[in-house]
mmCIF file of the protein (N, C-alpha, C, O) and its ligand, coordinates in Angstrom:
data_MODEL
# 
_entry.id   MODEL 
# 
loop_
_entity.id 
_entity.type 
_entity.pdbx_number_of_molecules 
1 polymer     1 
2 non-polymer 1 
# 
_entity_poly.entity_id                      1 
_entity_poly.type                           'polypeptide(L)' 
_entity_poly.nstd_linkage                   no 
_entity_poly.nstd_monomer                   no 
_entity_poly.pdbx_seq_one_letter_code       
;(UNK)(UNK)(UNK)(UNK)(UNK)(UNK)(UNK)(UNK)(UNK)(UNK)(UNK)(UNK)(UNK)(UNK)(UNK)(UNK)
(UNK)(UNK)(UNK)(UNK)(UNK)(UNK)(UNK)(UNK)(UNK)(UNK)(UNK)(UNK)(UNK)(UNK)(UNK)(UNK)
(UNK)(UNK)(UNK)(UNK)(UNK)(UNK)(UNK)(UNK)(UNK)(UNK)(UNK)(UNK)(UNK)(UNK)
;
_entity_poly.pdbx_seq_one_letter_code_can   XXXXXXXXXXXXXXXXXXXXXXXXXXXXXXXXXXXXXXXXXXXXXX 
_entity_poly.pdbx_strand_id                 A 
# 
loop_
_entity_poly_seq.entity_id 
_entity_poly_seq.num 
_entity_poly_seq.mon_id 
_entity_poly_seq.hetero 
1 1  UNK n 
1 2  UNK n 
1 3  UNK n 
1 4  UNK n 
1 5  UNK n 
1 6  UNK n 
1 7  UNK n 
1 8  UNK n 
1 9  UNK n 
1 10 UNK n 
1 11 UNK n 
1 12 UNK n 
1 13 UNK n 
1 14 UNK n 
1 15 UNK n 
1 16 UNK n 
1 17 UNK n 
1 18 UNK n 
1 19 UNK n 
1 20 UNK n 
1 21 UNK n 
1 22 UNK n 
1 23 UNK n 
1 24 UNK n 
1 25 UNK n 
1 26 UNK n 
1 27 UNK n 
1 28 UNK n 
1 29 UNK n 
1 30 UNK n 
1 31 UNK n 
1 32 UNK n 
1 33 UNK n 
1 34 UNK n 
1 35 UNK n 
1 36 UNK n 
1 37 UNK n 
1 38 UNK n 
1 39 UNK n 
1 40 UNK n 
1 41 UNK n 
1 42 UNK n 
1 43 UNK n 
1 44 UNK n 
1 45 UNK n 
1 46 UNK n 
# 
loop_
_struct_asym.id 
_struct_asym.entity_id 
A 1 
B 2 
# 
loop_
_chem_comp.id 
_chem_comp.type 
_chem_comp.mon_nstd_flag 
UNK 'L-peptide linking' . 
ZN  non-polymer         . 
# 
_pdbx_entity_nonpoly.entity_id   2 
_pdbx_entity_nonpoly.name        ? 
_pdbx_entity_nonpoly.comp_id     ZN 
# 
_pdbx_nonpoly_scheme.asym_id         B 
_pdbx_nonpoly_scheme.entity_id       2 
_pdbx_nonpoly_scheme.mon_id          ZN 
_pdbx_nonpoly_scheme.ndb_seq_num     1 
_pdbx_nonpoly_scheme.pdb_seq_num     101 
_pdbx_nonpoly_scheme.auth_seq_num    101 
_pdbx_nonpoly_scheme.pdb_mon_id      ZN 
_pdbx_nonpoly_scheme.auth_mon_id     ZN 
_pdbx_nonpoly_scheme.pdb_strand_id   A 
_pdbx_nonpoly_scheme.pdb_ins_code    . 
# 
loop_
_atom_site.group_PDB 
_atom_site.id 
_atom_site.type_symbol 
_atom_site.label_atom_id 
_atom_site.label_alt_id 
_atom_site.label_comp_id 
_atom_site.label_asym_id 
_atom_site.label_entity_id 
_atom_site.label_seq_id 
_atom_site.pdbx_PDB_ins_code 
_atom_site.Cartn_x 
_atom_site.Cartn_y 
_atom_site.Cartn_z 
_atom_site.occupancy 
_atom_site.B_iso_or_equiv 
_atom_site.pdbx_formal_charge 
_atom_site.auth_seq_id 
_atom_site.auth_comp_id 
_atom_site.auth_asym_id 
_atom_site.auth_atom_id 
_atom_site.pdbx_PDB_model_num 
ATOM   1   N  N  . UNK A 1 1  ? 78.211 136.046 58.013 1.00 0.00 ? 1   UNK A N  1 
ATOM   2   C  CA . UNK A 1 1  ? 77.448 135.580 59.173 1.00 0.00 ? 1   UNK A CA 1 
ATOM   3   C  C  . UNK A 1 1  ? 77.686 134.097 59.276 1.00 0.00 ? 1   UNK A C  1 
ATOM   4   O  O  . UNK A 1 1  ? 78.011 133.388 58.324 1.00 0.00 ? 1   UNK A O  1 
ATOM   5   N  N  . UNK A 1 2  ? 77.485 133.668 60.579 1.00 0.00 ? 2   UNK A N  1 
ATOM   6   C  CA . UNK A 1 2  ? 77.402 132.180 60.727 1.00 0.00 ? 2   UNK A CA 1 
ATOM   7   C  C  . UNK A 1 2  ? 76.245 131.664 61.322 1.00 0.00 ? 2   UNK A C  1 
ATOM   8   O  O  . UNK A 1 2  ? 75.784 132.177 62.342 1.00 0.00 ? 2   UNK A O  1 
ATOM   9   N  N  . UNK A 1 3  ? 75.724 130.676 60.767 1.00 0.00 ? 3   UNK A N  1 
ATOM   10  C  CA . UNK A 1 3  ? 74.323 130.147 61.209 1.00 0.00 ? 3   UNK A CA 1 
ATOM   11  C  C  . UNK A 1 3  ? 74.650 129.195 62.356 1.00 0.00 ? 3   UNK A C  1 
ATOM   12  O  O  . UNK A 1 3  ? 75.650 128.486 62.470 1.00 0.00 ? 3   UNK A O  1 
ATOM   13  N  N  . UNK A 1 4  ? 73.357 129.347 63.383 1.00 0.00 ? 4   UNK A N  1 
ATOM   14  C  CA . UNK A 1 4  ? 73.326 128.356 64.476 1.00 0.00 ? 4   UNK A CA 1 
ATOM   15  C  C  . UNK A 1 4  ? 72.277 127.560 64.189 1.00 0.00 ? 4   UNK A C  1 
ATOM   16  O  O  . UNK A 1 4  ? 71.121 127.969 64.080 1.00 0.00 ? 4   UNK A O  1 
ATOM   17  N  N  . UNK A 1 5  ? 72.680 126.263 64.042 1.00 0.00 ? 5   UNK A N  1 
ATOM   18  C  CA . UNK A 1 5  ? 71.569 125.157 63.626 1.00 0.00 ? 5   UNK A CA 1 
ATOM   19  C  C  . UNK A 1 5  ? 71.369 124.181 64.751 1.00 0.00 ? 5   UNK A C  1 
ATOM   20  O  O  . UNK A 1 5  ? 72.240 123.765 65.516 1.00 0.00 ? 5   UNK A O  1 
ATOM   21  N  N  . UNK A 1 6  ? 70.074 123.872 64.735 1.00 0.00 ? 6   UNK A N  1 
ATOM   22  C  CA . UNK A 1 6  ? 69.745 122.606 65.568 1.00 0.00 ? 6   UNK A CA 1 
ATOM   23  C  C  . UNK A 1 6  ? 70.635 121.511 65.485 1.00 0.00 ? 6   UNK A C  1 
ATOM   24  O  O  . UNK A 1 6  ? 70.895 121.093 64.357 1.00 0.00 ? 6   UNK A O  1 
ATOM   25  N  N  . UNK A 1 7  ? 71.224 120.893 66.607 1.00 0.00 ? 7   UNK A N  1 
ATOM   26  C  CA . UNK A 1 7  ? 72.314 119.896 66.443 1.00 0.00 ? 7   UNK A CA 1 
ATOM   27  C  C  . UNK A 1 7  ? 71.280 118.794 66.248 1.00 0.00 ? 7   UNK A C  1 
ATOM   28  O  O  . UNK A 1 7  ? 71.826 117.877 65.634 1.00 0.00 ? 7   UNK A O  1 
ATOM   29  N  N  . UNK A 1 8  ? 70.207 118.556 66.478 1.00 0.00 ? 8   UNK A N  1 
ATOM   30  C  CA . UNK A 1 8  ? 69.238 117.369 66.338 1.00 0.00 ? 8   UNK A CA 1 
ATOM   31  C  C  . UNK A 1 8  ? 68.674 117.235 64.900 1.00 0.00 ? 8   UNK A C  1 
ATOM   32  O  O  . UNK A 1 8  ? 68.910 116.257 64.192 1.00 0.00 ? 8   UNK A O  1 
ATOM   33  N  N  . UNK A 1 9  ? 67.928 118.269 64.528 1.00 0.00 ? 9   UNK A N  1 
ATOM   34  C  CA . UNK A 1 9  ? 67.358 118.371 63.188 1.00 0.00 ? 9   UNK A CA 1 
ATOM   35  C  C  . UNK A 1 9  ? 67.679 119.318 62.228 1.00 0.00 ? 9   UNK A C  1 
ATOM   36  O  O  . UNK A 1 9  ? 67.036 119.413 61.183 1.00 0.00 ? 9   UNK A O  1 
ATOM   37  N  N  . UNK A 1 10 ? 68.738 120.109 62.533 1.00 0.00 ? 10  UNK A N  1 
ATOM   38  C  CA . UNK A 1 10 ? 69.473 121.209 61.484 1.00 0.00 ? 10  UNK A CA 1 
ATOM   39  C  C  . UNK A 1 10 ? 68.541 122.268 61.189 1.00 0.00 ? 10  UNK A C  1 
ATOM   40  O  O  . UNK A 1 10 ? 68.745 122.975 60.202 1.00 0.00 ? 10  UNK A O  1 
ATOM   41  N  N  . UNK A 1 11 ? 67.566 122.454 61.913 1.00 0.00 ? 11  UNK A N  1 
ATOM   42  C  CA . UNK A 1 11 ? 66.724 123.727 61.667 1.00 0.00 ? 11  UNK A CA 1 
ATOM   43  C  C  . UNK A 1 11 ? 67.481 124.974 61.954 1.00 0.00 ? 11  UNK A C  1 
ATOM   44  O  O  . UNK A 1 11 ? 68.136 125.073 62.992 1.00 0.00 ? 11  UNK A O  1 
ATOM   45  N  N  . UNK A 1 12 ? 67.414 126.008 61.002 1.00 0.00 ? 12  UNK A N  1 
ATOM   46  C  CA . UNK A 1 12 ? 68.093 127.225 61.355 1.00 0.00 ? 12  UNK A CA 1 
ATOM   47  C  C  . UNK A 1 12 ? 67.584 127.758 62.489 1.00 0.00 ? 12  UNK A C  1 
ATOM   48  O  O  . UNK A 1 12 ? 66.357 127.811 62.569 1.00 0.00 ? 12  UNK A O  1 
ATOM   49  N  N  . UNK A 1 13 ? 68.378 128.251 63.574 1.00 0.00 ? 13  UNK A N  1 
ATOM   50  C  CA . UNK A 1 13 ? 67.694 128.880 64.814 1.00 0.00 ? 13  UNK A CA 1 
ATOM   51  C  C  . UNK A 1 13 ? 68.061 130.289 64.795 1.00 0.00 ? 13  UNK A C  1 
ATOM   52  O  O  . UNK A 1 13 ? 67.337 131.073 65.409 1.00 0.00 ? 13  UNK A O  1 
ATOM   53  N  N  . UNK A 1 14 ? 69.190 130.762 64.113 1.00 0.00 ? 14  UNK A N  1 
ATOM   54  C  CA . UNK A 1 14 ? 69.622 132.184 64.159 1.00 0.00 ? 14  UNK A CA 1 
ATOM   55  C  C  . UNK A 1 14 ? 70.862 132.247 63.407 1.00 0.00 ? 14  UNK A C  1 
ATOM   56  O  O  . UNK A 1 14 ? 71.443 131.269 62.938 1.00 0.00 ? 14  UNK A O  1 
ATOM   57  N  N  . UNK A 1 15 ? 71.291 133.652 63.306 1.00 0.00 ? 15  UNK A N  1 
ATOM   58  C  CA . UNK A 1 15 ? 72.538 133.870 62.692 1.00 0.00 ? 15  UNK A CA 1 
ATOM   59  C  C  . UNK A 1 15 ? 73.407 134.932 63.610 1.00 0.00 ? 15  UNK A C  1 
ATOM   60  O  O  . UNK A 1 15 ? 72.809 135.785 64.266 1.00 0.00 ? 15  UNK A O  1 
ATOM   61  N  N  . UNK A 1 16 ? 74.662 134.852 63.622 1.00 0.00 ? 16  UNK A N  1 
ATOM   62  C  CA . UNK A 1 16 ? 75.610 135.715 64.332 1.00 0.00 ? 16  UNK A CA 1 
ATOM   63  C  C  . UNK A 1 16 ? 76.663 136.170 63.476 1.00 0.00 ? 16  UNK A C  1 
ATOM   64  O  O  . UNK A 1 16 ? 77.099 135.420 62.603 1.00 0.00 ? 16  UNK A O  1 
ATOM   65  N  N  . UNK A 1 17 ? 77.102 137.294 63.634 1.00 0.00 ? 17  UNK A N  1 
ATOM   66  C  CA . UNK A 1 17 ? 78.287 137.607 62.949 1.00 0.00 ? 17  UNK A CA 1 
ATOM   67  C  C  . UNK A 1 17 ? 79.528 136.796 63.373 1.00 0.00 ? 17  UNK A C  1 
ATOM   68  O  O  . UNK A 1 17 ? 79.680 136.475 64.552 1.00 0.00 ? 17  UNK A O  1 
ATOM   69  N  N  . UNK A 1 18 ? 80.358 136.485 62.477 1.00 0.00 ? 18  UNK A N  1 
ATOM   70  C  CA . UNK A 1 18 ? 81.446 135.362 62.537 1.00 0.00 ? 18  UNK A CA 1 
ATOM   71  C  C  . UNK A 1 18 ? 82.325 135.670 63.450 1.00 0.00 ? 18  UNK A C  1 
ATOM   72  O  O  . UNK A 1 18 ? 82.922 134.723 63.962 1.00 0.00 ? 18  UNK A O  1 
ATOM   73  N  N  . UNK A 1 19 ? 82.647 137.038 63.901 1.00 0.00 ? 19  UNK A N  1 
ATOM   74  C  CA . UNK A 1 19 ? 83.659 137.191 65.098 1.00 0.00 ? 19  UNK A CA 1 
ATOM   75  C  C  . UNK A 1 19 ? 83.168 137.241 66.352 1.00 0.00 ? 19  UNK A C  1 
ATOM   76  O  O  . UNK A 1 19 ? 83.900 137.537 67.297 1.00 0.00 ? 19  UNK A O  1 
ATOM   77  N  N  . UNK A 1 20 ? 81.832 136.948 66.506 1.00 0.00 ? 20  UNK A N  1 
ATOM   78  C  CA . UNK A 1 20 ? 81.102 137.156 67.753 1.00 0.00 ? 20  UNK A CA 1 
ATOM   79  C  C  . UNK A 1 20 ? 81.269 135.901 68.557 1.00 0.00 ? 20  UNK A C  1 
ATOM   80  O  O  . UNK A 1 20 ? 81.053 134.815 68.020 1.00 0.00 ? 20  UNK A O  1 
ATOM   81  N  N  . UNK A 1 21 ? 81.642 135.985 69.816 1.00 0.00 ? 21  UNK A N  1 
ATOM   82  C  CA . UNK A 1 21 ? 81.753 134.791 70.776 1.00 0.00 ? 21  UNK A CA 1 
ATOM   83  C  C  . UNK A 1 21 ? 80.320 134.913 71.277 1.00 0.00 ? 21  UNK A C  1 
ATOM   84  O  O  . UNK A 1 21 ? 79.725 135.990 71.308 1.00 0.00 ? 21  UNK A O  1 
ATOM   85  N  N  . UNK A 1 22 ? 79.733 133.604 71.719 1.00 0.00 ? 22  UNK A N  1 
ATOM   86  C  CA . UNK A 1 22 ? 78.628 133.632 72.314 1.00 0.00 ? 22  UNK A CA 1 
ATOM   87  C  C  . UNK A 1 22 ? 78.393 132.148 72.945 1.00 0.00 ? 22  UNK A C  1 
ATOM   88  O  O  . UNK A 1 22 ? 78.894 131.088 72.568 1.00 0.00 ? 22  UNK A O  1 
ATOM   89  N  N  . UNK A 1 23 ? 77.553 132.367 73.936 1.00 0.00 ? 23  UNK A N  1 
ATOM   90  C  CA . UNK A 1 23 ? 76.962 131.159 74.792 1.00 0.00 ? 23  UNK A CA 1 
ATOM   91  C  C  . UNK A 1 23 ? 75.456 131.222 74.999 1.00 0.00 ? 23  UNK A C  1 
ATOM   92  O  O  . UNK A 1 23 ? 74.984 131.931 75.888 1.00 0.00 ? 23  UNK A O  1 
ATOM   93  N  N  . UNK A 1 24 ? 74.723 130.518 74.219 1.00 0.00 ? 24  UNK A N  1 
ATOM   94  C  CA . UNK A 1 24 ? 73.199 130.796 74.301 1.00 0.00 ? 24  UNK A CA 1 
ATOM   95  C  C  . UNK A 1 24 ? 72.488 129.547 74.464 1.00 0.00 ? 24  UNK A C  1 
ATOM   96  O  O  . UNK A 1 24 ? 72.871 128.535 73.877 1.00 0.00 ? 24  UNK A O  1 
ATOM   97  N  N  . UNK A 1 25 ? 71.337 129.554 75.328 1.00 0.00 ? 25  UNK A N  1 
ATOM   98  C  CA . UNK A 1 25 ? 70.473 128.168 75.244 1.00 0.00 ? 25  UNK A CA 1 
ATOM   99  C  C  . UNK A 1 25 ? 69.360 128.593 74.412 1.00 0.00 ? 25  UNK A C  1 
ATOM   100 O  O  . UNK A 1 25 ? 68.775 129.673 74.489 1.00 0.00 ? 25  UNK A O  1 
ATOM   101 N  N  . UNK A 1 26 ? 69.125 127.637 73.608 1.00 0.00 ? 26  UNK A N  1 
ATOM   102 C  CA . UNK A 1 26 ? 68.009 127.768 72.579 1.00 0.00 ? 26  UNK A CA 1 
ATOM   103 C  C  . UNK A 1 26 ? 67.093 126.599 72.507 1.00 0.00 ? 26  UNK A C  1 
ATOM   104 O  O  . UNK A 1 26 ? 67.616 125.501 72.703 1.00 0.00 ? 26  UNK A O  1 
ATOM   105 N  N  . UNK A 1 27 ? 65.898 126.638 72.276 1.00 0.00 ? 27  UNK A N  1 
ATOM   106 C  CA . UNK A 1 27 ? 64.918 125.713 72.024 1.00 0.00 ? 27  UNK A CA 1 
ATOM   107 C  C  . UNK A 1 27 ? 64.584 125.566 70.595 1.00 0.00 ? 27  UNK A C  1 
ATOM   108 O  O  . UNK A 1 27 ? 64.149 126.482 69.898 1.00 0.00 ? 27  UNK A O  1 
ATOM   109 N  N  . UNK A 1 28 ? 64.783 124.519 70.251 1.00 0.00 ? 28  UNK A N  1 
ATOM   110 C  CA . UNK A 1 28 ? 64.250 124.298 68.639 1.00 0.00 ? 28  UNK A CA 1 
ATOM   111 C  C  . UNK A 1 28 ? 62.819 124.219 68.616 1.00 0.00 ? 28  UNK A C  1 
ATOM   112 O  O  . UNK A 1 28 ? 62.223 123.371 69.279 1.00 0.00 ? 28  UNK A O  1 
ATOM   113 N  N  . UNK A 1 29 ? 62.223 125.071 67.875 1.00 0.00 ? 29  UNK A N  1 
ATOM   114 C  CA . UNK A 1 29 ? 60.691 125.058 67.657 1.00 0.00 ? 29  UNK A CA 1 
ATOM   115 C  C  . UNK A 1 29 ? 60.207 123.755 66.951 1.00 0.00 ? 29  UNK A C  1 
ATOM   116 O  O  . UNK A 1 29 ? 59.048 123.379 67.127 1.00 0.00 ? 29  UNK A O  1 
ATOM   117 N  N  . UNK A 1 30 ? 61.087 123.038 66.139 1.00 0.00 ? 30  UNK A N  1 
ATOM   118 C  CA . UNK A 1 30 ? 60.603 122.036 65.456 1.00 0.00 ? 30  UNK A CA 1 
ATOM   119 C  C  . UNK A 1 30 ? 60.663 120.780 66.283 1.00 0.00 ? 30  UNK A C  1 
ATOM   120 O  O  . UNK A 1 30 ? 59.687 120.055 66.472 1.00 0.00 ? 30  UNK A O  1 
ATOM   121 N  N  . UNK A 1 31 ? 61.840 120.571 66.752 1.00 0.00 ? 31  UNK A N  1 
ATOM   122 C  CA . UNK A 1 31 ? 62.147 119.152 67.548 1.00 0.00 ? 31  UNK A CA 1 
ATOM   123 C  C  . UNK A 1 31 ? 61.984 119.322 69.125 1.00 0.00 ? 31  UNK A C  1 
ATOM   124 O  O  . UNK A 1 31 ? 61.995 118.306 69.821 1.00 0.00 ? 31  UNK A O  1 
ATOM   125 N  N  . UNK A 1 32 ? 61.834 120.587 69.710 1.00 0.00 ? 32  UNK A N  1 
ATOM   126 C  CA . UNK A 1 32 ? 61.668 120.795 70.959 1.00 0.00 ? 32  UNK A CA 1 
ATOM   127 C  C  . UNK A 1 32 ? 62.964 120.484 71.774 1.00 0.00 ? 32  UNK A C  1 
ATOM   128 O  O  . UNK A 1 32 ? 62.870 120.387 72.998 1.00 0.00 ? 32  UNK A O  1 
ATOM   129 N  N  . UNK A 1 33 ? 64.093 120.334 71.191 1.00 0.00 ? 33  UNK A N  1 
ATOM   130 C  CA . UNK A 1 33 ? 65.299 119.891 71.980 1.00 0.00 ? 33  UNK A CA 1 
ATOM   131 C  C  . UNK A 1 33 ? 65.883 121.295 72.353 1.00 0.00 ? 33  UNK A C  1 
ATOM   132 O  O  . UNK A 1 33 ? 65.972 122.241 71.570 1.00 0.00 ? 33  UNK A O  1 
ATOM   133 N  N  . UNK A 1 34 ? 66.298 121.288 73.772 1.00 0.00 ? 34  UNK A N  1 
ATOM   134 C  CA . UNK A 1 34 ? 66.974 122.570 74.237 1.00 0.00 ? 34  UNK A CA 1 
ATOM   135 C  C  . UNK A 1 34 ? 68.532 122.162 74.571 1.00 0.00 ? 34  UNK A C  1 
ATOM   136 O  O  . UNK A 1 34 ? 68.917 121.371 75.432 1.00 0.00 ? 34  UNK A O  1 
ATOM   137 N  N  . UNK A 1 35 ? 69.291 122.904 73.674 1.00 0.00 ? 35  UNK A N  1 
ATOM   138 C  CA . UNK A 1 35 ? 70.646 122.698 73.645 1.00 0.00 ? 35  UNK A CA 1 
ATOM   139 C  C  . UNK A 1 35 ? 71.381 124.062 73.993 1.00 0.00 ? 35  UNK A C  1 
ATOM   140 O  O  . UNK A 1 35 ? 70.841 125.140 73.745 1.00 0.00 ? 35  UNK A O  1 
ATOM   141 N  N  . UNK A 1 36 ? 72.672 123.965 74.594 1.00 0.00 ? 36  UNK A N  1 
ATOM   142 C  CA . UNK A 1 36 ? 73.484 125.200 74.609 1.00 0.00 ? 36  UNK A CA 1 
ATOM   143 C  C  . UNK A 1 36 ? 74.288 125.113 73.580 1.00 0.00 ? 36  UNK A C  1 
ATOM   144 O  O  . UNK A 1 36 ? 74.906 124.087 73.299 1.00 0.00 ? 36  UNK A O  1 
ATOM   145 N  N  . UNK A 1 37 ? 74.354 126.409 72.803 1.00 0.00 ? 37  UNK A N  1 
ATOM   146 C  CA . UNK A 1 37 ? 75.313 126.661 71.728 1.00 0.00 ? 37  UNK A CA 1 
ATOM   147 C  C  . UNK A 1 37 ? 76.346 127.676 72.000 1.00 0.00 ? 37  UNK A C  1 
ATOM   148 O  O  . UNK A 1 37 ? 75.960 128.812 72.273 1.00 0.00 ? 37  UNK A O  1 
ATOM   149 N  N  . UNK A 1 38 ? 77.700 127.399 71.960 1.00 0.00 ? 38  UNK A N  1 
ATOM   150 C  CA . UNK A 1 38 ? 78.661 128.376 72.102 1.00 0.00 ? 38  UNK A CA 1 
ATOM   151 C  C  . UNK A 1 38 ? 79.626 128.258 71.214 1.00 0.00 ? 38  UNK A C  1 
ATOM   152 O  O  . UNK A 1 38 ? 79.784 127.201 70.604 1.00 0.00 ? 38  UNK A O  1 
ATOM   153 N  N  . UNK A 1 39 ? 80.422 129.351 71.013 1.00 0.00 ? 39  UNK A N  1 
ATOM   154 C  CA . UNK A 1 39 ? 81.361 129.509 70.108 1.00 0.00 ? 39  UNK A CA 1 
ATOM   155 C  C  . UNK A 1 39 ? 82.406 130.642 70.568 1.00 0.00 ? 39  UNK A C  1 
ATOM   156 O  O  . UNK A 1 39 ? 81.989 131.732 70.960 1.00 0.00 ? 39  UNK A O  1 
ATOM   157 N  N  . UNK A 1 40 ? 83.653 130.373 70.513 1.00 0.00 ? 40  UNK A N  1 
ATOM   158 C  CA . UNK A 1 40 ? 84.578 131.440 70.798 1.00 0.00 ? 40  UNK A CA 1 
ATOM   159 C  C  . UNK A 1 40 ? 84.862 132.129 69.582 1.00 0.00 ? 40  UNK A C  1 
ATOM   160 O  O  . UNK A 1 40 ? 84.744 131.606 68.474 1.00 0.00 ? 40  UNK A O  1 
ATOM   161 N  N  . UNK A 1 41 ? 85.288 133.467 69.813 1.00 0.00 ? 41  UNK A N  1 
ATOM   162 C  CA . UNK A 1 41 ? 85.561 134.603 68.671 1.00 0.00 ? 41  UNK A CA 1 
ATOM   163 C  C  . UNK A 1 41 ? 86.636 133.817 67.973 1.00 0.00 ? 41  UNK A C  1 
ATOM   164 O  O  . UNK A 1 41 ? 87.535 133.160 68.499 1.00 0.00 ? 41  UNK A O  1 
ATOM   165 N  N  . UNK A 1 42 ? 86.350 134.024 66.524 1.00 0.00 ? 42  UNK A N  1 
ATOM   166 C  CA . UNK A 1 42 ? 87.358 133.636 65.671 1.00 0.00 ? 42  UNK A CA 1 
ATOM   167 C  C  . UNK A 1 42 ? 88.739 134.439 65.839 1.00 0.00 ? 42  UNK A C  1 
ATOM   168 O  O  . UNK A 1 42 ? 88.620 135.636 66.102 1.00 0.00 ? 42  UNK A O  1 
ATOM   169 N  N  . UNK A 1 43 ? 89.952 133.948 65.723 1.00 0.00 ? 43  UNK A N  1 
ATOM   170 C  CA . UNK A 1 43 ? 91.036 134.897 65.704 1.00 0.00 ? 43  UNK A CA 1 
ATOM   171 C  C  . UNK A 1 43 ? 91.243 134.980 64.233 1.00 0.00 ? 43  UNK A C  1 
ATOM   172 O  O  . UNK A 1 43 ? 91.061 134.049 63.449 1.00 0.00 ? 43  UNK A O  1 
ATOM   173 N  N  . UNK A 1 44 ? 91.672 136.282 63.906 1.00 0.00 ? 44  UNK A N  1 
ATOM   174 C  CA . UNK A 1 44 ? 92.089 136.629 62.652 1.00 0.00 ? 44  UNK A CA 1 
ATOM   175 C  C  . UNK A 1 44 ? 93.426 135.814 62.211 1.00 0.00 ? 44  UNK A C  1 
ATOM   176 O  O  . UNK A 1 44 ? 94.395 135.755 62.968 1.00 0.00 ? 44  UNK A O  1 
ATOM   177 N  N  . UNK A 1 45 ? 93.414 135.273 61.099 1.00 0.00 ? 45  UNK A N  1 
ATOM   178 C  CA . UNK A 1 45 ? 94.583 134.471 60.650 1.00 0.00 ? 45  UNK A CA 1 
ATOM   179 C  C  . UNK A 1 45 ? 95.235 135.348 59.459 1.00 0.00 ? 45  UNK A C  1 
ATOM   180 O  O  . UNK A 1 45 ? 94.684 136.150 58.704 1.00 0.00 ? 45  UNK A O  1 
ATOM   181 N  N  . UNK A 1 46 ? 96.451 134.979 59.525 1.00 0.00 ? 46  UNK A N  1 
ATOM   182 C  CA . UNK A 1 46 ? 97.509 135.568 58.549 1.00 0.00 ? 46  UNK A CA 1 
ATOM   183 C  C  . UNK A 1 46 ? 97.939 136.948 58.825 1.00 0.00 ? 46  UNK A C  1 
ATOM   184 O  O  . UNK A 1 46 ? 98.774 137.491 58.102 1.00 0.00 ? 46  UNK A O  1 
HETATM 185 ZN ZN . ZN  B 2 .  ? 65.502 120.839 66.129 1.00 0.00 2 101 ZN  A ZN 1 
# 
């Protein structure tokens, strides 16, 4: 699993499977910053 952490205060916001691509807007409950987090699916290596 890969962790999604707040880019401002590093609070853990959620977890997603490593191979999952996502683009999600999340509001941090601690520092109230709203950021869009996205990741492309990882390609298998080797
Ligand atoms: Zn935060």
